[in-house]
PDB file of N, CA, C and O in Angstrom:
ATOM      1  N   MET A   1      28.664  11.615 -17.413  1.00  0.00           N
ATOM      2  CA  MET A   1      29.688  10.570 -18.085  1.00  0.00           C
ATOM      3  C   MET A   1      31.018  11.322 -18.341  1.00  0.00           C
ATOM      4  O   MET A   1      32.108  10.913 -17.940  1.00  0.00           O
ATOM      5  N   ASP A   2      30.847  12.333 -18.968  1.00  0.00           N
ATOM      6  CA  ASP A   2      31.998  13.183 -19.301  1.00  0.00           C
ATOM      7  C   ASP A   2      33.034  13.362 -18.187  1.00  0.00           C
ATOM      8  O   ASP A   2      34.238  13.106 -18.218  1.00  0.00           O
ATOM      9  N   GLU A   3      32.272  13.872 -17.175  1.00  0.00           N
ATOM     10  CA  GLU A   3      32.964  14.194 -15.843  1.00  0.00           C
ATOM     11  C   GLU A   3      33.770  12.785 -15.361  1.00  0.00           C
ATOM     12  O   GLU A   3      34.882  12.895 -14.844  1.00  0.00           O
ATOM     13  N   LEU A   4      33.287  11.748 -15.516  1.00  0.00           N
ATOM     14  CA  LEU A   4      33.948  10.646 -15.153  1.00  0.00           C
ATOM     15  C   LEU A   4      35.235  10.214 -16.164  1.00  0.00           C
ATOM     16  O   LEU A   4      36.300   9.734 -15.777  1.00  0.00           O
ATOM     17  N   MET A   5      34.945  10.440 -17.228  1.00  0.00           N
ATOM     18  CA  MET A   5      36.019  10.204 -18.335  1.00  0.00           C
ATOM     19  C   MET A   5      37.088  11.395 -18.019  1.00  0.00           C
ATOM     20  O   MET A   5      38.259  11.084 -18.239  1.00  0.00           O
ATOM     21  N   ASP A   6      36.929  12.277 -17.695  1.00  0.00           N
ATOM     22  CA  ASP A   6      37.896  13.639 -17.426  1.00  0.00           C
ATOM     23  C   ASP A   6      38.673  13.081 -16.211  1.00  0.00           C
ATOM     24  O   ASP A   6      39.888  13.209 -16.066  1.00  0.00           O
ATOM     25  N   MET A   7      37.892  12.487 -15.407  1.00  0.00           N
ATOM     26  CA  MET A   7      38.644  12.050 -14.028  1.00  0.00           C
ATOM     27  C   MET A   7      39.732  10.940 -14.281  1.00  0.00           C
ATOM     28  O   MET A   7      40.799  10.926 -13.669  1.00  0.00           O
ATOM     29  N   ILE A   8      39.352   9.950 -15.293  1.00  0.00           N
ATOM     30  CA  ILE A   8      40.190   8.972 -15.647  1.00  0.00           C
ATOM     31  C   ILE A   8      41.420   9.533 -16.327  1.00  0.00           C
ATOM     32  O   ILE A   8      42.578   9.255 -16.015  1.00  0.00           O
ATOM     33  N   THR A   9      41.066  10.292 -17.219  1.00  0.00           N
ATOM     34  CA  THR A   9      42.320  10.893 -18.029  1.00  0.00           C
ATOM     35  C   THR A   9      43.112  11.602 -17.488  1.00  0.00           C
ATOM     36  O   THR A   9      44.271  11.684 -17.895  1.00  0.00           O
ATOM     37  N   LYS A  10      42.654  12.285 -16.429  1.00  0.00           N
ATOM     38  CA  LYS A  10      43.481  13.248 -15.636  1.00  0.00           C
ATOM     39  C   LYS A  10      44.274  12.700 -14.610  1.00  0.00           C
ATOM     40  O   LYS A  10      45.076  13.393 -13.983  1.00  0.00           O
ATOM     41  N   ASP A  11      44.079  11.353 -14.374  1.00  0.00           N
ATOM     42  CA  ASP A  11      44.742  10.666 -13.377  1.00  0.00           C
ATOM     43  C   ASP A  11      44.334  10.950 -11.982  1.00  0.00           C
ATOM     44  O   ASP A  11      45.215  10.957 -11.122  1.00  0.00           O
ATOM     45  N   ASP A  12      43.128  11.182 -11.662  1.00  0.00           N
ATOM     46  CA  ASP A  12      42.480  11.652 -10.407  1.00  0.00           C
ATOM     47  C   ASP A  12      42.520  10.336  -9.477  1.00  0.00           C
ATOM     48  O   ASP A  12      42.760   9.230  -9.960  1.00  0.00           O
ATOM     49  N   SER A  13      42.273  10.533  -8.135  1.00  0.00           N
ATOM     50  CA  SER A  13      42.403   9.515  -7.122  1.00  0.00           C
ATOM     51  C   SER A  13      41.340   8.340  -7.571  1.00  0.00           C
ATOM     52  O   SER A  13      40.269   8.563  -8.134  1.00  0.00           O
ATOM     53  N   PRO A  14      41.846   7.052  -7.214  1.00  0.00           N
ATOM     54  CA  PRO A  14      40.914   6.104  -7.623  1.00  0.00           C
ATOM     55  C   PRO A  14      39.669   6.116  -6.632  1.00  0.00           C
ATOM     56  O   PRO A  14      38.607   5.638  -7.033  1.00  0.00           O
ATOM     57  N   SER A  15      39.763   6.624  -5.406  1.00  0.00           N
ATOM     58  CA  SER A  15      38.548   6.606  -4.451  1.00  0.00           C
ATOM     59  C   SER A  15      37.622   7.673  -5.211  1.00  0.00           C
ATOM     60  O   SER A  15      36.438   7.367  -5.349  1.00  0.00           O
ATOM     61  N   GLY A  16      38.071   8.902  -5.713  1.00  0.00           N
ATOM     62  CA  GLY A  16      37.195   9.828  -6.367  1.00  0.00           C
ATOM     63  C   GLY A  16      36.542   9.281  -7.589  1.00  0.00           C
ATOM     64  O   GLY A  16      35.398   9.641  -7.863  1.00  0.00           O
ATOM     65  N   ILE A  17      37.271   8.325  -8.442  1.00  0.00           N
ATOM     66  CA  ILE A  17      36.749   7.829  -9.589  1.00  0.00           C
ATOM     67  C   ILE A  17      35.705   6.784  -9.110  1.00  0.00           C
ATOM     68  O   ILE A  17      34.644   6.740  -9.732  1.00  0.00           O
ATOM     69  N   SER A  18      35.880   6.023  -8.170  1.00  0.00           N
ATOM     70  CA  SER A  18      35.016   5.082  -7.609  1.00  0.00           C
ATOM     71  C   SER A  18      33.762   5.564  -7.062  1.00  0.00           C
ATOM     72  O   SER A  18      32.697   4.969  -7.228  1.00  0.00           O
ATOM     73  N   ASP A  19      33.907   6.796  -6.317  1.00  0.00           N
ATOM     74  CA  ASP A  19      32.662   7.526  -5.978  1.00  0.00           C
ATOM     75  C   ASP A  19      31.708   8.070  -6.994  1.00  0.00           C
ATOM     76  O   ASP A  19      30.484   8.078  -6.866  1.00  0.00           O
ATOM     77  N   ALA A  20      32.407   8.538  -8.049  1.00  0.00           N
ATOM     78  CA  ALA A  20      31.773   9.004  -9.393  1.00  0.00           C
ATOM     79  C   ALA A  20      30.896   7.879 -10.030  1.00  0.00           C
ATOM     80  O   ALA A  20      29.757   8.013 -10.478  1.00  0.00           O
ATOM     81  N   ILE A  21      31.641   6.759  -9.984  1.00  0.00           N
ATOM     82  CA  ILE A  21      30.907   5.722 -10.734  1.00  0.00           C
ATOM     83  C   ILE A  21      29.666   5.279  -9.729  1.00  0.00           C
ATOM     84  O   ILE A  21      28.524   5.100 -10.155  1.00  0.00           O
ATOM     85  N   LYS A  22      29.973   5.155  -8.594  1.00  0.00           N
ATOM     86  CA  LYS A  22      28.857   4.690  -7.694  1.00  0.00           C
ATOM     87  C   LYS A  22      27.655   5.702  -7.746  1.00  0.00           C
ATOM     88  O   LYS A  22      26.468   5.376  -7.752  1.00  0.00           O
ATOM     89  N   ASP A  23      28.161   7.003  -7.783  1.00  0.00           N
ATOM     90  CA  ASP A  23      26.987   8.166  -7.881  1.00  0.00           C
ATOM     91  C   ASP A  23      26.209   7.876  -9.150  1.00  0.00           C
ATOM     92  O   ASP A  23      24.978   7.854  -9.136  1.00  0.00           O
ATOM     93  N   ALA A  24      26.914   7.655 -10.240  1.00  0.00           N
ATOM     94  CA  ALA A  24      26.102   7.503 -11.586  1.00  0.00           C
ATOM     95  C   ALA A  24      25.287   6.176 -11.478  1.00  0.00           C
ATOM     96  O   ALA A  24      24.158   6.152 -11.968  1.00  0.00           O
ATOM     97  N   LEU A  25      25.784   5.101 -10.879  1.00  0.00           N
ATOM     98  CA  LEU A  25      24.806   3.904 -10.864  1.00  0.00           C
ATOM     99  C   LEU A  25      23.677   4.219  -9.864  1.00  0.00           C
ATOM    100  O   LEU A  25      22.537   3.853 -10.150  1.00  0.00           O
ATOM    101  N   TYR A  26      23.889   4.801  -8.837  1.00  0.00           N
ATOM    102  CA  TYR A  26      22.719   5.058  -7.924  1.00  0.00           C
ATOM    103  C   TYR A  26      21.945   5.973  -8.460  1.00  0.00           C
ATOM    104  O   TYR A  26      20.790   5.842  -8.053  1.00  0.00           O
ATOM    105  N   ALA A  27      22.095   6.946  -9.286  1.00  0.00           N
ATOM    106  CA  ALA A  27      21.162   7.816 -10.077  1.00  0.00           C
ATOM    107  C   ALA A  27      20.406   7.052 -10.963  1.00  0.00           C
ATOM    108  O   ALA A  27      19.203   7.286 -11.078  1.00  0.00           O
ATOM    109  N   LYS A  28      21.020   6.050 -11.692  1.00  0.00           N
ATOM    110  CA  LYS A  28      20.436   5.346 -12.939  1.00  0.00           C
ATOM    111  C   LYS A  28      19.264   4.289 -12.155  1.00  0.00           C
ATOM    112  O   LYS A  28      18.119   4.078 -12.555  1.00  0.00           O
ATOM    113  N   SER A  29      19.880   3.746 -11.008  1.00  0.00           N
ATOM    114  CA  SER A  29      18.960   2.891 -10.436  1.00  0.00           C
ATOM    115  C   SER A  29      17.806   3.461  -9.841  1.00  0.00           C
ATOM    116  O   SER A  29      16.718   2.908 -10.000  1.00  0.00           O
ATOM    117  N   ALA A  30      17.924   4.610  -9.106  1.00  0.00           N
ATOM    118  CA  ALA A  30      16.813   5.452  -8.613  1.00  0.00           C
ATOM    119  C   ALA A  30      15.937   5.702  -9.634  1.00  0.00           C
ATOM    120  O   ALA A  30      14.759   5.526  -9.323  1.00  0.00           O
ATOM    121  N   ASP A  31      16.159   6.080 -10.822  1.00  0.00           N
ATOM    122  CA  ASP A  31      15.265   6.401 -11.850  1.00  0.00           C
ATOM    123  C   ASP A  31      14.455   5.232 -12.382  1.00  0.00           C
ATOM    124  O   ASP A  31      13.247   5.301 -12.608  1.00  0.00           O
ATOM    125  N   LYS A  32      15.172   4.203 -12.557  1.00  0.00           N
ATOM    126  CA  LYS A  32      14.454   2.804 -12.910  1.00  0.00           C
ATOM    127  C   LYS A  32      13.503   2.366 -11.562  1.00  0.00           C
ATOM    128  O   LYS A  32      12.370   1.935 -11.774  1.00  0.00           O
ATOM    129  N   ILE A  33      13.910   2.468 -10.447  1.00  0.00           N
ATOM    130  CA  ILE A  33      13.144   2.139  -9.342  1.00  0.00           C
ATOM    131  C   ILE A  33      11.876   3.097  -9.287  1.00  0.00           C
ATOM    132  O   ILE A  33      10.741   2.627  -9.200  1.00  0.00           O
ATOM    133  N   GLY A  34      12.098   4.323  -9.336  1.00  0.00           N
ATOM    134  CA  GLY A  34      11.001   5.283  -9.466  1.00  0.00           C
ATOM    135  C   GLY A  34       9.950   5.012 -10.466  1.00  0.00           C
ATOM    136  O   GLY A  34       8.773   5.320 -10.278  1.00  0.00           O
ATOM    137  N   ALA A  35      10.386   4.433 -11.530  1.00  0.00           N
ATOM    138  CA  ALA A  35       9.490   4.243 -12.794  1.00  0.00           C
ATOM    139  C   ALA A  35       8.661   3.103 -12.424  1.00  0.00           C
ATOM    140  O   ALA A  35       7.498   3.160 -12.822  1.00  0.00           O
ATOM    141  N   HIS A  36       9.025   2.020 -11.708  1.00  0.00           N
ATOM    142  CA  HIS A  36       8.196   0.863 -11.380  1.00  0.00           C
ATOM    143  C   HIS A  36       7.453   0.917  -9.986  1.00  0.00           C
ATOM    144  O   HIS A  36       6.656   0.061  -9.601  1.00  0.00           O
ATOM    145  N   LYS A  37       7.824   2.028  -9.297  1.00  0.00           N
ATOM    146  CA  LYS A  37       7.133   2.055  -7.835  1.00  0.00           C
ATOM    147  C   LYS A  37       5.515   2.041  -7.852  1.00  0.00           C
ATOM    148  O   LYS A  37       4.903   1.372  -7.019  1.00  0.00           O
ATOM    149  N   ASP A  38       4.960   2.678  -8.671  1.00  0.00           N
ATOM    150  CA  ASP A  38       3.456   2.669  -8.641  1.00  0.00           C
ATOM    151  C   ASP A  38       2.843   1.282  -8.876  1.00  0.00           C
ATOM    152  O   ASP A  38       1.960   0.777  -8.182  1.00  0.00           O
ATOM    153  N   SER A  39       3.471   0.701 -10.021  1.00  0.00           N
ATOM    154  CA  SER A  39       2.909  -0.572 -10.528  1.00  0.00           C
ATOM    155  C   SER A  39       3.051  -1.640  -9.358  1.00  0.00           C
ATOM    156  O   SER A  39       2.112  -2.374  -9.048  1.00  0.00           O
ATOM    157  N   VAL A  40       4.295  -1.678  -8.726  1.00  0.00           N
ATOM    158  CA  VAL A  40       4.528  -2.514  -7.728  1.00  0.00           C
ATOM    159  C   VAL A  40       3.581  -2.261  -6.641  1.00  0.00           C
ATOM    160  O   VAL A  40       2.879  -3.199  -6.264  1.00  0.00           O
ATOM    161  N   ALA A  41       3.464  -1.001  -6.035  1.00  0.00           N
ATOM    162  CA  ALA A  41       2.473  -0.680  -5.009  1.00  0.00           C
ATOM    163  C   ALA A  41       1.105  -1.194  -5.270  1.00  0.00           C
ATOM    164  O   ALA A  41       0.378  -1.684  -4.406  1.00  0.00           O
ATOM    165  N   ALA A  42       0.775  -1.031  -6.661  1.00  0.00           N
ATOM    166  CA  ALA A  42      -0.667  -1.376  -6.922  1.00  0.00           C
ATOM    167  C   ALA A  42      -0.730  -3.020  -6.891  1.00  0.00           C
ATOM    168  O   ALA A  42      -1.790  -3.576  -6.602  1.00  0.00           O
ATOM    169  N   SER A  43       0.240  -3.633  -7.146  1.00  0.00           N
ATOM    170  CA  SER A  43       0.039  -5.082  -7.255  1.00  0.00           C
ATOM    171  C   SER A  43       0.059  -5.554  -5.664  1.00  0.00           C
ATOM    172  O   SER A  43      -0.800  -6.317  -5.223  1.00  0.00           O
ATOM    173  N   LEU A  44       0.896  -5.136  -5.031  1.00  0.00           N
ATOM    174  CA  LEU A  44       1.118  -5.561  -3.715  1.00  0.00           C
ATOM    175  C   LEU A  44      -0.106  -5.213  -2.671  1.00  0.00           C
ATOM    176  O   LEU A  44      -0.551  -6.074  -1.913  1.00  0.00           O
ATOM    177  N   PHE A  45      -0.615  -3.834  -2.708  1.00  0.00           N
ATOM    178  CA  PHE A  45      -1.690  -3.494  -1.747  1.00  0.00           C
ATOM    179  C   PHE A  45      -3.096  -3.391  -2.602  1.00  0.00           C
ATOM    180  O   PHE A  45      -4.089  -2.984  -1.999  1.00  0.00           O
ATOM    181  N   GLY A  46      -3.173  -3.648  -3.595  1.00  0.00           N
ATOM    182  CA  GLY A  46      -4.470  -3.702  -4.383  1.00  0.00           C
ATOM    183  C   GLY A  46      -4.740  -2.108  -4.968  1.00  0.00           C
ATOM    184  O   GLY A  46      -4.075  -1.117  -4.668  1.00  0.00           O
ATOM    185  N   SER A  47      -5.747  -2.158  -5.758  1.00  0.00           N
ATOM    186  CA  SER A  47      -6.155  -0.727  -6.312  1.00  0.00           C
ATOM    187  C   SER A  47      -7.258  -0.317  -5.723  1.00  0.00           C
ATOM    188  O   SER A  47      -7.717  -1.031  -4.831  1.00  0.00           O
ATOM    189  N   SER A  48      -7.928   0.904  -6.077  1.00  0.00           N
ATOM    190  CA  SER A  48      -8.786   1.549  -5.358  1.00  0.00           C
ATOM    191  C   SER A  48     -10.055   0.632  -5.858  1.00  0.00           C
ATOM    192  O   SER A  48     -11.024   0.619  -5.099  1.00  0.00           O
ATOM    193  N   GLU A  49     -10.121   0.004  -6.847  1.00  0.00           N
ATOM    194  CA  GLU A  49     -11.270  -1.072  -7.077  1.00  0.00           C
ATOM    195  C   GLU A  49     -11.351  -1.957  -6.150  1.00  0.00           C
ATOM    196  O   GLU A  49     -12.440  -2.101  -5.594  1.00  0.00           O
ATOM    197  N   ASP A  50     -10.448  -2.605  -5.835  1.00  0.00           N
ATOM    198  CA  ASP A  50     -10.256  -3.563  -4.751  1.00  0.00           C
ATOM    199  C   ASP A  50     -10.753  -3.161  -3.446  1.00  0.00           C
ATOM    200  O   ASP A  50     -11.444  -3.918  -2.764  1.00  0.00           O
ATOM    201  N   ASP A  51     -10.403  -1.924  -3.059  1.00  0.00           N
ATOM    202  CA  ASP A  51     -10.870  -1.392  -1.866  1.00  0.00           C
ATOM    203  C   ASP A  51     -12.444  -1.266  -1.918  1.00  0.00           C
ATOM    204  O   ASP A  51     -13.068  -1.733  -0.966  1.00  0.00           O
ATOM    205  N   ALA A  52     -13.087  -0.712  -2.885  1.00  0.00           N
ATOM    206  CA  ALA A  52     -14.445  -0.592  -3.158  1.00  0.00           C
ATOM    207  C   ALA A  52     -15.200  -2.012  -2.905  1.00  0.00           C
ATOM    208  O   ALA A  52     -16.214  -2.015  -2.207  1.00  0.00           O
ATOM    209  N   GLU A  53     -14.768  -3.070  -3.403  1.00  0.00           N
ATOM    210  CA  GLU A  53     -15.167  -4.337  -3.324  1.00  0.00           C
ATOM    211  C   GLU A  53     -14.969  -4.814  -1.854  1.00  0.00           C
ATOM    212  O   GLU A  53     -15.933  -5.378  -1.337  1.00  0.00           O
ATOM    213  N   VAL A  54     -13.949  -4.670  -1.195  1.00  0.00           N
ATOM    214  CA  VAL A  54     -13.758  -4.982   0.132  1.00  0.00           C
ATOM    215  C   VAL A  54     -14.645  -4.361   1.071  1.00  0.00           C
ATOM    216  O   VAL A  54     -15.100  -5.037   1.994  1.00  0.00           O
ATOM    217  N   ASP A  55     -15.012  -2.865   0.912  1.00  0.00           N
ATOM    218  CA  ASP A  55     -15.840  -2.172   1.575  1.00  0.00           C
ATOM    219  C   ASP A  55     -17.242  -2.768   1.705  1.00  0.00           C
ATOM    220  O   ASP A  55     -17.850  -2.951   2.760  1.00  0.00           O
ATOM    221  N   GLY A  56     -17.671  -3.051   0.430  1.00  0.00           N
ATOM    222  CA  GLY A  56     -18.958  -3.679   0.141  1.00  0.00           C
ATOM    223  C   GLY A  56     -19.207  -4.952   0.926  1.00  0.00           C
ATOM    224  O   GLY A  56     -20.207  -5.091   1.630  1.00  0.00           O
ATOM    225  N   VAL A  57     -18.314  -5.831   0.792  1.00  0.00           N
ATOM    226  CA  VAL A  57     -18.300  -7.075   1.518  1.00  0.00           C
ATOM    227  C   VAL A  57     -18.204  -6.969   2.884  1.00  0.00           C
ATOM    228  O   VAL A  57     -18.829  -7.839   3.489  1.00  0.00           O
ATOM    229  N   VAL A  58     -17.548  -6.080   3.627  1.00  0.00           N
ATOM    230  CA  VAL A  58     -17.417  -5.732   4.964  1.00  0.00           C
ATOM    231  C   VAL A  58     -18.898  -5.129   5.371  1.00  0.00           C
ATOM    232  O   VAL A  58     -19.426  -5.514   6.414  1.00  0.00           O
ATOM    233  N   ALA A  59     -19.441  -4.331   4.656  1.00  0.00           N
ATOM    234  CA  ALA A  59     -20.771  -3.660   4.875  1.00  0.00           C
ATOM    235  C   ALA A  59     -21.962  -4.740   5.058  1.00  0.00           C
ATOM    236  O   ALA A  59     -22.803  -4.747   5.957  1.00  0.00           O
ATOM    237  N   ASP A  60     -21.829  -5.634   4.004  1.00  0.00           N
ATOM    238  CA  ASP A  60     -22.814  -6.657   4.056  1.00  0.00           C
ATOM    239  C   ASP A  60     -22.695  -7.591   5.224  1.00  0.00           C
ATOM    240  O   ASP A  60     -23.686  -7.968   5.849  1.00  0.00           O
ATOM    241  N   ALA A  61     -21.368  -7.990   5.534  1.00  0.00           N
ATOM    242  CA  ALA A  61     -21.143  -8.667   6.651  1.00  0.00           C
ATOM    243  C   ALA A  61     -21.606  -8.118   7.992  1.00  0.00           C
ATOM    244  O   ALA A  61     -22.201  -8.777   8.845  1.00  0.00           O
ATOM    245  N   SER A  62     -21.284  -6.908   8.076  1.00  0.00           N
ATOM    246  CA  SER A  62     -21.761  -5.965   9.337  1.00  0.00           C
ATOM    247  C   SER A  62     -23.189  -5.952   9.447  1.00  0.00           C
ATOM    248  O   SER A  62     -23.756  -6.006  10.538  1.00  0.00           O
ATOM    249  N   ALA A  63     -23.791  -5.881   8.343  1.00  0.00           N
ATOM    250  CA  ALA A  63     -25.162  -5.849   8.432  1.00  0.00           C
ATOM    251  C   ALA A  63     -25.851  -7.122   8.757  1.00  0.00           C
ATOM    252  O   ALA A  63     -26.925  -7.047   9.354  1.00  0.00           O
ATOM    253  N   ARG A  64     -25.376  -8.253   8.446  1.00  0.00           N
ATOM    254  CA  ARG A  64     -25.818  -9.594   8.692  1.00  0.00           C
ATOM    255  C   ARG A  64     -25.507  -9.864  10.393  1.00  0.00           C
ATOM    256  O   ARG A  64     -26.307 -10.302  11.220  1.00  0.00           O
ATOM    257  N   ILE A  65     -24.256  -9.502  10.583  1.00  0.00           N
ATOM    258  CA  ILE A  65     -24.053  -9.638  12.248  1.00  0.00           C
ATOM    259  C   ILE A  65     -24.936  -8.886  13.081  1.00  0.00           C
ATOM    260  O   ILE A  65     -25.436  -9.385  14.089  1.00  0.00           O
ATOM    261  N   SER A  66     -25.186  -7.540  12.661  1.00  0.00           N
ATOM    262  CA  SER A  66     -26.090  -6.652  13.493  1.00  0.00           C
ATOM    263  C   SER A  66     -27.653  -7.210  13.417  1.00  0.00           C
ATOM    264  O   SER A  66     -28.475  -6.854  14.261  1.00  0.00           O
ATOM    265  N   GLY A  67     -27.939  -7.971  12.507  1.00  0.00           N
ATOM    266  CA  GLY A  67     -29.142  -8.350  12.408  1.00  0.00           C
ATOM    267  C   GLY A  67     -30.060  -7.482  11.555  1.00  0.00           C
ATOM    268  O   GLY A  67     -31.270  -7.703  11.510  1.00  0.00           O
ATOM    269  N   ALA A  68     -29.453  -6.450  10.852  1.00  0.00           N
ATOM    270  CA  ALA A  68     -30.181  -5.652   9.961  1.00  0.00           C
ATOM    271  C   ALA A  68     -30.819  -6.322   8.750  1.00  0.00           C
ATOM    272  O   ALA A  68     -30.253  -7.263   8.193  1.00  0.00           O
ATOM    273  N   ASP A  69     -32.010  -5.837   8.331  1.00  0.00           N
ATOM    274  CA  ASP A  69     -32.609  -6.386   7.162  1.00  0.00           C
ATOM    275  C   ASP A  69     -32.042  -5.646   5.757  1.00  0.00           C
ATOM    276  O   ASP A  69     -31.034  -4.940   5.782  1.00  0.00           O
ATOM    277  N   GLU A  70     -32.715  -5.862   4.687  1.00  0.00           N
ATOM    278  CA  GLU A  70     -32.162  -5.242   3.460  1.00  0.00           C
ATOM    279  C   GLU A  70     -32.200  -3.780   3.497  1.00  0.00           C
ATOM    280  O   GLU A  70     -31.362  -3.147   2.854  1.00  0.00           O
ATOM    281  N   ASN A  71     -33.235  -3.093   4.300  1.00  0.00           N
ATOM    282  CA  ASN A  71     -33.373  -1.784   4.422  1.00  0.00           C
ATOM    283  C   ASN A  71     -32.387  -0.967   5.342  1.00  0.00           C
ATOM    284  O   ASN A  71     -32.306   0.261   5.386  1.00  0.00           O
ATOM    285  N   GLY A  72     -31.699  -1.822   6.022  1.00  0.00           N
ATOM    286  CA  GLY A  72     -30.816  -1.337   7.052  1.00  0.00           C
ATOM    287  C   GLY A  72     -31.576  -1.280   8.382  1.00  0.00           C
ATOM    288  O   GLY A  72     -30.998  -0.686   9.291  1.00  0.00           O
ATOM    289  N   THR A  73     -32.681  -1.761   8.617  1.00  0.00           N
ATOM    290  CA  THR A  73     -33.455  -1.748   9.824  1.00  0.00           C
ATOM    291  C   THR A  73     -32.957  -2.814  10.851  1.00  0.00           C
ATOM    292  O   THR A  73     -32.674  -3.937  10.433  1.00  0.00           O
ATOM    293  N   VAL A  74     -32.847  -2.534  12.081  1.00  0.00           N
ATOM    294  CA  VAL A  74     -32.321  -3.579  12.846  1.00  0.00           C
ATOM    295  C   VAL A  74     -33.463  -3.928  13.818  1.00  0.00           C
ATOM    296  O   VAL A  74     -34.127  -3.069  14.400  1.00  0.00           O
ATOM    297  N   GLU A  75     -33.643  -5.282  13.950  1.00  0.00           N
ATOM    298  CA  GLU A  75     -34.644  -5.764  14.782  1.00  0.00           C
ATOM    299  C   GLU A  75     -34.059  -6.010  16.230  1.00  0.00           C
ATOM    300  O   GLU A  75     -33.022  -6.662  16.353  1.00  0.00           O
ATOM    301  N   ILE A  76     -34.634  -5.556  17.184  1.00  0.00           N
ATOM    302  CA  ILE A  76     -34.160  -5.617  18.611  1.00  0.00           C
ATOM    303  C   ILE A  76     -35.077  -6.629  19.432  1.00  0.00           C
ATOM    304  O   ILE A  76     -36.277  -6.467  19.653  1.00  0.00           O
ATOM    305  N   GLU A  77     -34.315  -7.670  19.829  1.00  0.00           N
ATOM    306  CA  GLU A  77     -35.286  -8.675  20.656  1.00  0.00           C
ATOM    307  C   GLU A  77     -34.993  -8.253  22.089  1.00  0.00           C
ATOM    308  O   GLU A  77     -33.898  -7.884  22.514  1.00  0.00           O
ATOM    309  N   THR A  78     -36.216  -8.368  22.823  1.00  0.00           N
ATOM    310  CA  THR A  78     -36.152  -7.966  24.272  1.00  0.00           C
ATOM    311  C   THR A  78     -36.812  -9.073  24.909  1.00  0.00           C
ATOM    312  O   THR A  78     -37.779  -9.612  24.370  1.00  0.00           O
ATOM    313  N   GLU A  79     -36.335  -9.467  26.072  1.00  0.00           N
ATOM    314  CA  GLU A  79     -36.754 -10.381  26.702  1.00  0.00           C
ATOM    315  C   GLU A  79     -37.229  -9.844  28.236  1.00  0.00           C
ATOM    316  O   GLU A  79     -36.503  -9.133  28.930  1.00  0.00           O
ATOM    317  N   THR A  80     -38.430 -10.258  28.600  1.00  0.00           N
ATOM    318  CA  THR A  80     -38.968  -9.671  29.964  1.00  0.00           C
ATOM    319  C   THR A  80     -38.944 -10.865  30.892  1.00  0.00           C
ATOM    320  O   THR A  80     -39.226 -11.996  30.495  1.00  0.00           O
ATOM    321  N   GLU A  81     -38.623 -10.605  32.060  1.00  0.00           N
ATOM    322  CA  GLU A  81     -38.640 -11.603  33.095  1.00  0.00           C
ATOM    323  C   GLU A  81     -39.892 -11.466  33.814  1.00  0.00           C
ATOM    324  O   GLU A  81     -40.315 -10.382  34.216  1.00  0.00           O
ATOM    325  N   VAL A  82     -40.458 -12.540  33.965  1.00  0.00           N
ATOM    326  CA  VAL A  82     -41.641 -12.638  34.672  1.00  0.00           C
ATOM    327  C   VAL A  82     -41.478 -13.394  36.149  1.00  0.00           C
ATOM    328  O   VAL A  82     -41.251 -14.603  36.131  1.00  0.00           O
ATOM    329  N   GLU A  83     -41.572 -12.810  37.228  1.00  0.00           N
ATOM    330  CA  GLU A  83     -41.450 -13.205  38.503  1.00  0.00           C
ATOM    331  C   GLU A  83     -42.422 -14.327  38.813  1.00  0.00           C
ATOM    332  O   GLU A  83     -43.627 -14.109  38.686  1.00  0.00           O
ATOM    333  N   ASP A  84     -41.976 -15.531  39.216  1.00  0.00           N
ATOM    334  CA  ASP A  84     -42.958 -16.541  39.568  1.00  0.00           C
ATOM    335  C   ASP A  84     -43.332 -16.190  40.954  1.00  0.00           C
ATOM    336  O   ASP A  84     -42.484 -15.825  41.768  1.00  0.00           O
ATOM    337  N   GLU A  85     -44.647 -16.297  41.248  1.00  0.00           N
ATOM    338  CA  GLU A  85     -45.159 -15.958  42.524  1.00  0.00           C
ATOM    339  C   GLU A  85     -45.486 -17.336  43.118  1.00  0.00           C
ATOM    340  O   GLU A  85     -46.179 -18.167  42.531  1.00  0.00           O
ATOM    341  N   GLU A  86     -44.947 -17.509  44.294  1.00  0.00           N
ATOM    342  CA  GLU A  86     -45.053 -18.876  44.901  1.00  0.00           C
ATOM    343  C   GLU A  86     -45.898 -18.642  46.122  1.00  0.00           C
ATOM    344  O   GLU A  86     -46.183 -19.581  46.865  1.00  0.00           O
TER     345      GLU A  86
END
C-alpha cells in the first residue's frame, strides 16, 4: 500500500497507478477466495462421509441386482432344454 501512495505522490503515470490498484485488489480477492475454497467444494461435491454412504447403497443395489444373498453368494439358475421326441 505504501508503494501505491508513493506512486500517487510522485505523480506517476495513471496507468501504472491503475495497475498497482488492480494488483492489490486481485491479491486480496485471491486470499479471500482461497480461504473459502475448501468449504465450498465440500458443500458442492459432498464430504468423504457422503461417499461412504453412497458406496454402501451402491453395493447393496448391486447385490440385489446380481441376485446375491446376504452372504454374497450368487445363485445361478440354469435351464436345460429337453428335446421332444416325436
